[in-house]
C-alpha positions in Angstrom: -48.4 -24.4 -61.7 -46.9 -21.4 -59.7 -43.7 -20.0 -61.2 -41.4 -19.3 -58.2 -39.0 -17.4 -60.5 -41.7 -14.6 -60.4 -41.1 -14.3 -56.7 -40.1 -10.6 -56.0 -39.8 -9.7 -59.6 -42.2 -7.1 -59.4 -42.9 -4.2 -56.8 -45.7 -1.8 -55.9 -44.1 1.6 -56.4 -47.1 3.9 -55.5 -50.5 3.8 -54.0 -53.4 6.4 -53.8 -56.9 6.8 -52.9 -59.8 9.4 -53.1 -63.3 9.9 -52.0 -63.3 7.8 -49.1 -66.5 7.6 -47.1 -68.6 10.2 -49.1 -67.6 11.7 -52.4 -70.6 14.0 -52.8 -70.7 15.7 -56.1 -68.3 13.5 -57.8 -68.9 10.4 -60.1 -67.2 7.1 -59.7 -64.9 7.9 -62.6 -63.9 11.1 -61.2 -62.7 9.8 -58.0 -61.1 6.9 -59.7 -58.9 9.3 -61.8 -58.1 11.3 -58.7 -56.9 8.0 -57.0 -54.9 7.0 -60.2 -53.0 10.3 -60.4 -52.3 10.1 -56.5 -51.0 6.7 -57.0 -48.8 7.5 -60.1 -47.5 10.7 -58.4 -46.7 8.7 -55.3 -44.5 6.5 -57.3 -42.7 9.5 -58.9 -43.9 8.8 -62.3 -46.3 10.6 -64.6 -49.4 9.3 -66.5 -47.4 9.2 -69.5 -45.3 6.6 -68.0 -48.3 4.1 -67.4 -48.6 1.8 -70.3 -50.6 -1.1 -68.5 -54.1 -0.9 -67.0 -56.1 -3.2 -64.9 -59.5 -2.2 -63.6 -63.1 -3.7 -63.1 -66.4 -2.5 -62.0 -69.6 -3.9 -60.8 -71.7 -1.4 -62.9 -70.1 -1.6 -66.3 -68.8 -4.8 -68.3 -66.6 -2.6 -70.6 -65.4 -0.4 -67.7 -61.8 -0.7 -68.7 -62.4 1.3 -72.0 -63.7 4.6 -70.3 -61.1 4.5 -67.6 -58.5 4.4 -70.4 -60.3 7.3 -72.1 -60.6 9.3 -68.9 -56.9 8.7 -68.1 -55.7 9.8 -71.4 -53.6 6.7 -71.8 -52.6 4.2 -74.8 -51.7 1.1 -72.9 -50.0 -1.9 -74.4 -51.4 -4.3 -71.7 -55.1 -4.3 -70.8 -56.8 -6.4 -68.0 -60.3 -6.1 -67.2 -61.2 -9.4 -65.7 -64.2 -9.1 -63.1 -64.1 -11.5 -60.2 -65.9 -9.3 -57.8 -64.1 -7.6 -54.9 -61.1 -9.9 -55.3 -60.3 -8.7 -58.8 -57.5 -6.1 -58.0 -55.7 -8.8 -56.0 -56.2 -11.1 -58.8 -54.8 -8.6 -61.3 -51.4 -8.8 -59.9 -50.3 -12.0 -61.6 -51.4 -11.2 -65.1 -49.6 -7.6 -64.6 -46.4 -9.4 -63.4 -46.4 -11.6 -66.7 -46.9 -8.6 -68.9 -44.1 -6.6 -66.9 -41.8 -9.8 -67.2 -42.4 -10.3 -70.9 -41.7 -6.7 -71.6 -45.2 -6.0 -72.9 -45.4 -3.0 -70.5 -43.3 -1.2 -68.0 -45.8 0.2 -65.3 -49.1 -1.1 -64.6 -51.9 1.0 -63.0 -54.5 -0.9 -61.0 -57.4 1.2 -60.0 -61.1 1.1 -59.0 -63.7 3.7 -58.0 -67.4 3.7 -56.6 -69.9 6.1 -55.5 -72.3 3.6 -54.3 -73.2 5.7 -51.1 -74.0 8.9 -52.7 -75.0 7.8 -56.3 -78.3 8.9 -57.6 -78.8 5.3 -59.0 -81.4 3.4 -57.0 -79.6 0.3 -55.4 -82.8 -1.8 -55.5 -83.2 -1.3 -59.1 -79.4 -2.1 -59.6 -80.1 -5.5 -57.7 -83.1 -6.2 -59.8 -81.2 -5.7 -63.1 -78.2 -7.9 -61.6 -80.8 -10.8 -60.9 -81.7 -10.8 -64.4 -78.3 -10.2 -66.0 -76.4 -12.6 -63.6 -79.1 -15.2 -62.5 -78.3 -17.6 -59.8 -81.0 -20.3 -60.6 -80.7 -22.2 -57.2 -81.2 -18.9 -55.2 -82.8 -16.2 -57.1 -86.2 -18.1 -57.2 -86.4 -17.9 -53.3 -85.7 -14.2 -53.2 -83.0 -13.8 -50.7 -81.6 -10.6 -49.4 -78.3 -10.5 -51.5 -75.6 -10.7 -50.5 -76.6 -10.7 -46.8 -78.5 -14.0 -46.8 -75.6 -15.9 -48.3 -73.1 -14.8 -45.7 -75.6 -15.4 -42.9 -75.9 -18.9 -44.2 -72.2 -19.4 -43.8 -72.3 -17.9 -40.4 -75.0 -20.0 -39.2 -73.5 -23.2 -40.6 -70.1 -22.4 -39.0 -72.0 -21.8 -35.6 -73.8 -25.3 -36.1 -70.8 -27.3 -37.1 -68.2 -25.8 -34.7 -70.0 -24.1 -32.0 -69.0 -20.6 -32.9 -71.0 -18.0 -31.1 -72.2 -14.7 -32.0 -70.0 -13.2 -29.4 -66.9 -14.7 -31.6 -68.4 -12.7 -34.5 -68.6 -9.5 -32.5 -65.0 -9.9 -31.6 -64.2 -9.3 -35.2 -66.3 -6.1 -35.6 -64.9 -4.8 -32.3 -61.3 -5.5 -33.4 -62.0 -3.7 -36.8 -63.4 -0.6 -34.9 -60.5 -0.3 -32.5 -58.0 -0.3 -35.5 -60.4 2.4 -37.2 -60.0 4.4 -34.1 -56.4 4.6 -34.8 -57.0 5.6 -38.6 -58.1 9.3 -39.2 -59.3 8.1 -42.7 -61.6 5.6 -41.3 -65.4 6.5 -41.6 -66.6 4.9 -38.5 -64.6 5.7 -35.4 -67.1 5.6 -32.5 -66.5 3.2 -29.6 -68.0 -0.2 -30.2 -68.4 -3.0 -27.7 -69.5 -6.7 -28.0 -72.8 -5.8 -26.4 -73.3 -3.0 -29.1 -72.8 -5.6 -31.9 -75.2 -8.2 -30.3 -78.0 -5.7 -29.6 -77.7 -4.0 -32.9 -80.7 -4.4 -35.5 -80.8 -8.1 -36.7 -80.5 -7.8 -40.6 -80.2 -11.6 -41.6 -79.8 -14.0 -38.6 -77.4 -14.5 -37.2 -75.7 -11.2 -38.5 -76.8 -7.8 -37.1 -76.1 -4.6 -38.9 -72.7 -4.3 -37.1 -71.7 -7.7 -38.5 -71.9 -6.1 -41.9 -69.7 -3.8 -43.9 -70.1 -0.3 -44.4 -71.9 1.2 -47.6 -69.4 4.0 -48.7 -67.9 5.8 -51.5 -64.2 5.4 -52.4 -61.5 5.0 -55.0 -58.1 3.3 -54.7 -55.1 2.8 -57.1 -51.6 1.3 -57.2 -48.8 1.1 -59.5 -46.8 -2.1 -60.2 -43.3 -2.1 -62.0 -40.5 -4.5 -62.4 -38.3 -4.8 -59.2 -35.2 -3.5 -60.7 -37.0 -0.1 -61.7 -38.8 0.2 -58.5 -35.5 0.6 -56.4 -34.8 3.9 -58.5 -38.3 5.3 -57.9 -39.6 7.6 -55.2 -41.0 5.3 -52.6 -39.7 2.3 -50.8 -40.6 -0.8 -52.9 -43.1 -3.4 -51.7 -42.3 -6.6 -53.5 -45.0 -9.1 -54.6 -43.6 -12.4 -53.3 -46.7 -14.7 -54.1 -50.1 -14.4 -55.6 -52.8 -16.9 -56.6 -56.5 -16.8 -57.4 -59.1 -19.4 -57.0 -62.8 -19.9 -57.8 -64.8 -22.9 -56.7 -68.5 -21.5 -57.1 -70.7 -18.7 -58.1 -73.8 -19.2 -56.0 -73.0 -19.9 -52.2 -75.6 -22.8 -52.3 -73.1 -24.6 -54.9 -70.3 -24.7 -52.2 -69.4 -28.2 -51.1 -69.0 -27.0 -47.5 -70.3 -23.6 -46.5 -67.3 -23.3 -43.9 -64.4 -24.1 -46.6 -63.6 -21.3 -49.2 -61.3 -21.2 -52.3 -58.9 -19.2 -50.1 -57.4 -22.7 -49.1 -56.2 -23.1 -52.6 -55.2 -19.4 -53.5 -53.5 -19.2 -50.0 -51.5 -22.6 -50.4 -50.2 -21.4 -53.7 -49.3 -17.9 -52.6 -47.5 -19.2 -49.5 -45.7 -21.8 -52.0 -44.6 -19.0 -54.4 -43.3 -16.7 -51.4 -41.6 -19.6 -49.8 -43.2 -18.4 -46.3 -46.1 -19.7 -44.1 -48.6 -18.3 -41.7 -46.3 -18.0 -38.8 -44.0 -15.7 -40.9 -46.7 -13.1 -41.5 -46.5 -9.8 -39.6 -49.9 -8.1 -40.7 -53.1 -9.5 -42.3 -55.5 -7.7 -44.5 -58.6 -9.9 -45.4 -61.9 -8.9 -47.2 -64.3 -8.5 -44.1 -67.4 -7.8 -46.0 -69.1 -9.5 -42.9 -67.7 -10.8 -39.7 -67.9 -14.4 -40.6 -65.4 -13.5 -43.5 -62.5 -13.0 -41.1 -63.1 -16.1 -39.2 -63.4 -18.2 -42.6 -60.2 -16.7 -44.1 -58.2 -17.0 -40.9 -58.8 -20.7 -41.0 -58.4 -21.3 -44.6 -55.3 -19.4 -44.7 -53.7 -21.4 -41.9 -53.7 -19.1 -39.1 -55.8 -21.5 -37.2 -57.5 -24.9 -37.6 -60.9 -25.3 -39.2 -63.4 -24.3 -36.5 -61.1 -22.8 -34.1 -61.2 -19.1 -35.5 -63.8 -18.1 -32.9 -61.5 -19.0 -30.1 -58.4 -17.6 -31.9 -60.0 -14.0 -32.2 -61.2 -13.9 -28.7 -60.0 -11.5 -26.1 -58.8 -8.8 -28.7 -56.4 -11.3 -30.4 -56.7 -9.6 -33.7 -57.2 -6.0 -32.2 -54.4 -3.5 -31.5 -52.0 -5.1 -29.2 -53.1 -8.6 -30.0 -51.1 -11.6 -31.2 -52.0 -11.1 -34.9 -52.7 -7.7 -36.5 -55.7 -8.0 -38.7 -57.3 -5.5 -40.8 -55.2 -2.5 -39.5 -57.0 0.2 -41.3 -60.4 -0.8 -39.7 -61.5 -3.0 -42.6 -64.6 -3.0 -44.6 -66.5 -3.0 -41.3 -65.3 0.3 -40.1 -63.0 2.0 -42.5 -64.4 1.9 -46.1 -66.5 -0.4 -48.3 -67.5 0.9 -51.6 -68.8 -2.2 -53.3 -65.6 -3.9 -54.1 -63.1 -3.5 -51.3 -60.2 -5.6 -52.4 -57.9 -2.7 -53.6 -58.0 -1.1 -50.2 -56.6 -3.9 -48.3 -53.6 -4.0 -50.7 -53.0 -0.4 -50.3 -53.1 -1.0 -46.5 -50.7 -3.6 -46.6 -48.4 -1.5 -48.7 -48.6 1.4 -46.4 -48.0 -0.9 -43.2 -44.7 -2.2 -45.0 -43.6 1.3 -46.0 -44.1 2.1 -42.2 -46.6 5.0 -42.9 -49.4 4.2 -40.7 -49.0 6.5 -37.8 -50.9 5.2 -34.7 -51.9 2.0 -36.2 -48.5 1.2 -37.6 -47.3 -2.5 -36.9 -43.8 -2.1 -35.7 -41.3 -4.1 -37.7 -43.7 -5.2 -40.3 -41.7 -7.0 -43.1 -44.4 -9.5 -44.5 -48.1 -8.8 -45.2 -50.8 -11.2 -46.4 -53.7 -9.9 -48.4 -56.7 -11.8 -49.3 -59.6 -10.5 -51.4 -63.0 -12.0 -51.7 -65.5 -11.7 -54.5 -69.3 -12.5 -55.0 -70.7 -14.7 -52.1 -67.5 -16.6 -50.9 -67.0 -17.1 -54.7 -63.7 -15.9 -55.7 -60.4 -15.7 -53.5 -57.1 -14.0 -54.3 -54.2 -14.2 -52.1 -51.1 -12.1 -52.2 -48.0 -12.1 -49.9 -46.2 -8.8 -49.9 -42.8 -8.1 -48.5 -40.1 -5.5 -47.9 -36.5 -5.6 -49.5 -35.5 -7.4 -46.4 -37.6 -10.4 -47.3 -36.1 -11.0 -50.9 
């Protein structure tokens, strides 16, 4: 059950990031610490004020312990649940409960990865992962992870609903147009529908331009109780709703390749927040691949199942379109260091604080964030709002 009494009880007081794109010469821990200090400073706090920590990493199962060590904190609340890229949105609810119970007063959520510049061999990491996290219905067939899984979902959506490759390309082009307005984005060159369609095919029907970037990057945010947030440095951004859902690990175990657990997490988050899709001003979804955006727009209620292709056509989710989606450029054009979920939340906060310059969505008061983990495996949805939405 969702406890509606928790609506707006906690607020994001500070955000920060580091090492976006290329962090040559730094480890993932070093850029995580940089982002963490920036988020804490942004909130007007010091690291000694942080008594709660939430973090996860794909490379270390006990990641939270060295993070605590490097930050030099002694937290009374510790959360290290690993759900893939959705983890940092899923961390919200446990953190809110810890704040409300008095277990802690300020929770730092943080992540860092140098997957682009690391000397670790990504092929060897993939090989080890197949041994440590076997997927018995898929691994024997030696797919190209995670590309093959998302390509399978895209192919099914095309078969079932008549979605075209051009519809997928619309998502990539819209993301690039947002990125061109974001000086922090890694890819800002012009991109057309034809560019996406004619790019190198990597896993049919997805070309390389249907796929997220491989970058470095670290992000962090600070969560405090709402009453305290009002006295801090920044304009508070309140957590109005949050829910997490997991229906499968392997994509081959999905009941329907076109329906994700975002249907469940979204429904519960809307219910807690007391709003619906029509109320949302800005949408930030985990666009590891172009098919993700289509699936999540449907599952989160912005259009009916099977209609997302037409919904995004004609620049509808690009700057100036009917619905601003992935306003930083997304994982497709801004940043994607392995687990992207924390960056969509940071972007949503910055939009609601009115700090986004050329890409700012005017009058934005409500934002939806949806994190994705694994291969359409875990979904975590959050509804964020300004003080006017309380």
